[in-house]
N, C-alpha and C positions, 0 to 999 in steps of 0.2 A: 347730405350733410351741409350745413350752412357755411357760407363763405367766412363768416366771423369765426366760427369754430375752427375752420381750416387755418385761419391766420394765427389763432392761438396755438394750434399744433405746430405751426412753423416756428413760433417763438420758443416753444418748449424744445423742439428738436435742434434748433440752431443755437440757442443760448447756452451759456456754460455756467454763469453765476447769477443767482436770483436772491431776492429778499422778499419774503412773503408777509403780508399784513392783512388785518381784518378790521372790523369796526370796534369802537370802544365798547366797554361792557359786553364782551363777547358772549354769545349764547351757544347752544349746542351745535348749531349749523356753522357758526363762525369758527369755533374751535375744531370741529370735525373736518371742515374743509381745509383749514390751515394745516392740521397734522396730516391729513390724508394727502394733500398736494405735496407737502414737504417730503414725505416718504416715497411718493411716486417719483419725484425728481431725484431723490437719492438713489432709487433703484435704477435710474437711467444714468447714474454716474455723474450727476450734476452737483455743483456746489450750491447748496441751498441753506439759507438762514431764515428762521421765523423770527419776527419782531413783534413784541408787545411791550408797551410801557410798563414800568415797575408799578405804576399806579393801579394796574389791573389786578394786582395780587394782594391778598390771596384770592384765587378764583372761587366762585360759588362752590359749596361743598360737593355738589353732585357732579362737578366736572374735574375734581382734583385727581381723578384716576388717570387722566390723559397722560400719555408719554410725551413730555415736552423737551426731549433731548434735541438739541440743535436750536433752542430758543435763546434769543438775546434781548435784553432790555435796554441796551445801548447800541445804536447803529454801528455796524462794522466800519473800519477805516476806509474800506473800498466801496462804500455804499454808492458813490457816484458812478461806479463802473458796473453796477448790478441792475438787471432788469427787475423792476418792482411789480409783483403780482398782488393786486388787491382782490380779496375774496369776500363775497357776501357784503359788499360795502356800497350802499346806494349812492353816496357822493363822497368826494375826496376829503371833506372836512370831518367825516366820521372816524378818522384815524389821526392821532396826534403827531405822526412822524413828519414834522415840518420840513426836515432836511430834503425830502423827496418832492416837495410841492413847488417845483420850479418848472418853468416852461420847457426846459430841455430834458426833463426826466422821462425815461422810457418806461411807460406803464402799460401793463396788461390787466384789464379789468374784467373779472369773471363774476357774474352775479345773476340772480333771478328776480330781483325787485323790479316791478314794472315802471317805477318812477326813477330808475337809475339815470344819472345825468350824463352817462357816456363820457366820462372824464379821461379815459385812457387813450394812449397812443393806439392801442388795439382793444376793442371791446367785444366781448361775447356776453350778451345779456339775453337770457331766455326766460321770459316770465311764464312760460308753460311748464317749466321745471318745478318740481315740488320743493327743491332746496338747492343751495349752491353745492352741497355735497354730491347731489345727483350729477351736476355738471363735471365735477372732478372725477366721478366714477366713469362718465362717458369718455373723458380725456384719457384716463387710465387704460381703458379698453382700446382706445385708438392707438396708443403707443405700445400696446402689447405687454404692459407690466402685469405680472402675476401678483395679485395683492397678498401681502403678509397679513397676519391676524391684526397687527397694529393698524394697517390701512383700513382693513375691513371694519374693524370696530369703530374707528374714528368716523368713517363715512356712515355707518349705521346709526351712530348717535346723532349726526346731522340730520339724517332722514327721519328718525323717529321723533325727534323734538320739533322739527319744523312742520311736520304733518300733524302735530298734536296726537301722536300715537296712531297715525293713519286715520284720523277722524276728520281732518279739515278738507275743504273742497279742492285744495291743491294736490290731493292724493290721487294721482293718475295711475294708469296701468304700468307705466314705466317705473314708478316708485315701487310697486309690488315685485316687478321683475328684479329690480336692484336689490330689494330686501331678500328675495329668494337666493340670489347669487351670493350675497354676503353671508347668509346663514349657512349655505353650502360650504363656504370657506372655513367656517368654524365659529362664527359669532355666537356667543352665549346669550341668547335672547332674554332669558329669565334673569341672568346676571346683570345685563345692561339695564333692564327695567328696574331691578332692585336698587342699583346704584343711582339711577336717575330719579326714581319716584318713591322709593322707600328709604329705610334707614334715616328718617327725618329727625333732625334735632328737635327736642321738645320746645325750644325757643321759637321754632318756626310755627308750631301749632299755637303757641301763645300769641304770636303776632297775628296769625290768621283770625283768632278769636277777637282781637282788638279791631282788626279791619272790618269784620262782619258786624261788630257793634256800632260801627260808624257808617253803615250803608244808608244812602238816601236815593230816592227815585223821583224822577221828574217826568212830566208830560205823559201821564198814564203809563209810566214805566219805560218809555222809549230810551231814557238815559238812566242807567243804574250805576251809581258811583260810590266808591269808598275812599276814605282818606287815612293816611298813616302819618303821624307826626314824629318828630325826633324823639319825643317823650315815649311814644309807643314802642319804638325800637329799644330805647334805654330800659324801660320797665320790663319788656319781654326778654331782655338780654340777647337781642337778635342782631345778626349782621344785615347789611343792606340787601344782600341777595335773597334773604329769606322771604321777601315780599313776592318773589316769583311764584306764580301759580294761584295767587289770591284771585286774580281777575277771572280765572276759569269758573269759579263759584258764582261770580256775578253774571257772567255770560250765560249761564245755564238757567237763569230765572225767566219764566214764561213772560212774554210781552216785551222783553228787552230788545231794543234795536242796537244800542251801543253800551258796552260795559266799559267803565273807566276806573282806574285807580290812580290816585295822586299821592305821592309820598315825598316828604321832605328829605332832601339830600343831607347826609350826615356830616359831610366835611364842614369844618368850621367856616371855611371861606365861602361855602355855598349856603350860608344862613339865609333863609327866606326863599331859596330856590327849590323848585319841585320837579320831579320827573313824573310825567303823565303817560300811562300806558292805555291804549285803546283796543277794543276788540269789537268787531261787527258780527252780528248773528246771522245775517243774510246779505244778499246783494243790493238791498235797498240803500245802504249807506256805504260809502267808500271812506274808511277812517284814515287812509293815507292822505286824502285831500284835507281832512281836518288837521292832521298832524303837520302837513306842509304849511297850512295857514298859521300854525303855531311855531313854525321854525324847525320842524322835524321831518319825519317821513316814515316809509315802511310799505306794507302790503295793503291791499284793499280791505282785508279782514283783520289785520294786525299791524298796529303802528304806534308811534309815540313821539313825544317831544318834551323839552324842558322849558320851564316858564317861571317867572316871578310874579305871576298874577295872584291876587288874593283868592281865597277859596270861593268867595261869592262871584268874583269876576271870572274865574275859571268855569264855574257852572254856567254862568251867563254865556260865555263864549261857546261852550260845548252845545248848549241848547240852541243857540242861534245857528250854529253850523249844521246841526242835525235837522232842524226845521227847514233850513234852506235847501238841503238835499231832498228831503221828503216832498217839498213843494214842487221841485223840478222833476220828480219821478213820474 
């Protein structure tokens, strides 16, 4: 067992009051880790509060089944006295909780992103893990908590979403052992799959059709990119989160090195600002490096950033970044 993991365990065993946070626009791993860790701490008799900004709600439809009892959108009055646990957060600026971003804040940082900035007082960053939920699962076993179905389901959602339904290269043997244990506890695999990937609102299908109508390819297909404008969302009647999954269609096109989707943010204040998601199809390109160059971050195969670049300048930036990496390979 690593020394970093032992330090985190000491924090969990010795601490009494915690506030748990994750990154903005939380995905399945962020939410699964948050809910899983919260309920592990509660099982140990600890005082735990989950925090997410009110701006994060409503959650994407596929995650609205999560049990968020114990969640606050306003920091508790005693936040200064709580140990802050960051989950699945590559850098401290990916969470809007400004009140804990002080030099004297006691932070436990648990993550699996290889570019994590190690911003915590205590850091356990294991980039060999399939997801942050896997690290929570390890900690749960270390402290001998018998998982409830709420814990098991939350961790399973984190696992299945961050491994791309066990298809991505981060799916190691430990991920399958974890899945087997959670299924033995009672996770309804078919039910989770249906909630995550089926029961799709028709507006999401309409948005997908608009994205696929805007696909462009560059450099013999090395870059496959689609764009979604605010008008696309309006005409489809789609929520912002409905763009999730579009990029998987682009990633599957033969010859693609990097799949990208650029979508205009819907908030009035964000006019002209875009969110760019990136996926690599093999190890030739590290999209997290491209994302960092754009002010974001992520994994080698999945990353993203926000930008105010025009469509033409964004394409130019991505093509230059891809070409530079291919030349160095």
